[in-house]
Kinemage of the C-alpha trace (Angstrom):
@kinemage 1
@onewidth
@group {chain A} dominant
@subgroup {mainchain}
@vectorlist {calphas} color= white
{ca met a 1} P -0.379 0.203 -0.072
{ca glu a 2} L 2.810 2.477 0.926
{ca ser a 3} L 4.525 1.774 -2.381
{ca ser a 4} L 0.895 2.003 -4.248
{ca leu a 5} L 0.797 5.952 -2.066
{ca lys a 6} L 4.685 6.522 -3.202
{ca gln a 7} L 4.116 6.281 -7.047
{ca leu a 8} L 0.144 8.265 -6.589
{ca leu a 9} L 2.335 11.014 -5.271
{ca asn a 10} L 5.322 10.797 -8.214
{ca glu a 11} L 1.605 11.099 -10.576
{ca ile a 12} L 0.199 13.758 -8.820
{ca glu a 13} L 3.043 16.151 -8.468
{ca glu a 14} L 3.774 15.373 -12.481
{ca asn a 15} L 0.564 16.523 -13.789
{ca arg a 16} L 0.301 19.278 -11.250
{ca ser a 17} L 3.795 20.012 -12.774
{ca leu a 18} L 3.111 19.990 -16.374
{ca met a 19} L -0.467 21.563 -15.867
{ca val a 20} L 1.617 24.523 -14.264
{ca lys a 21} L 4.302 24.178 -17.367
{ca leu a 22} L 1.450 24.040 -20.278
{ca ala a 23} L -0.288 27.154 -18.089
{ca leu a 24} L 2.409 29.467 -18.607
{ca glu a 25} L 3.189 28.150 -22.216
{ca ser a 26} L -0.923 29.303 -23.061
{ca ser a 27} L -3.745 29.758 -19.933
{ca phe a 28} L -5.237 27.418 -17.005
{ca ala a 29} L -8.030 27.904 -19.864
{ca asp a 30} L -6.169 25.702 -22.230
{ca glu a 31} L -8.269 22.527 -23.584
{ca lys a 32} L -4.501 20.974 -22.647
{ca val a 33} L -4.403 22.230 -19.452
{ca val a 34} L -8.338 22.154 -18.414
{ca lys a 35} L -7.444 18.299 -19.707
{ca ile a 36} L -4.800 17.807 -16.772
{ca ser a 37} L -6.623 19.672 -14.264
{ca trp a 38} L -9.738 17.468 -14.447
{ca lys a 39} L -6.887 14.761 -14.221
{ca leu a 40} L -5.387 15.932 -11.673
{ca asp a 41} L -7.905 16.353 -9.248
{ca his a 42} L -9.099 12.734 -10.357
{ca leu a 43} L -5.701 11.238 -8.449
{ca leu a 44} L -6.089 13.995 -5.950
{ca asn a 45} L -9.202 12.668 -4.952
{ca thr a 46} L -8.052 8.445 -5.707
{ca tyr a 47} L -5.415 10.154 -3.445
{ca asp a 48} L -7.667 11.064 -0.187
{ca glu a 49} L -10.138 7.838 -0.865
{ca leu a 50} L -6.747 5.874 -0.365
{ca val a 51} L -5.650 7.533 3.244
{ca gln a 52} L -8.352 7.681 4.495
{ca lys a 53} L -8.924 3.869 4.281
{ca ile a 54} L -5.049 3.311 5.753
{ca ser a 55} L -6.507 6.171 8.158
């Protein structure tokens, strides 16, 4: 379970970094940025669910 959390955290950070990078190149309203934002939101919700199960 711990490695799953670490992997998920790495994926969250990668998506967050990519979203910011793309947004700075275009805007936060750009379609690519919005899609990554949706994915990031899903990843964060998944992380929250996992943490709640562990607690």
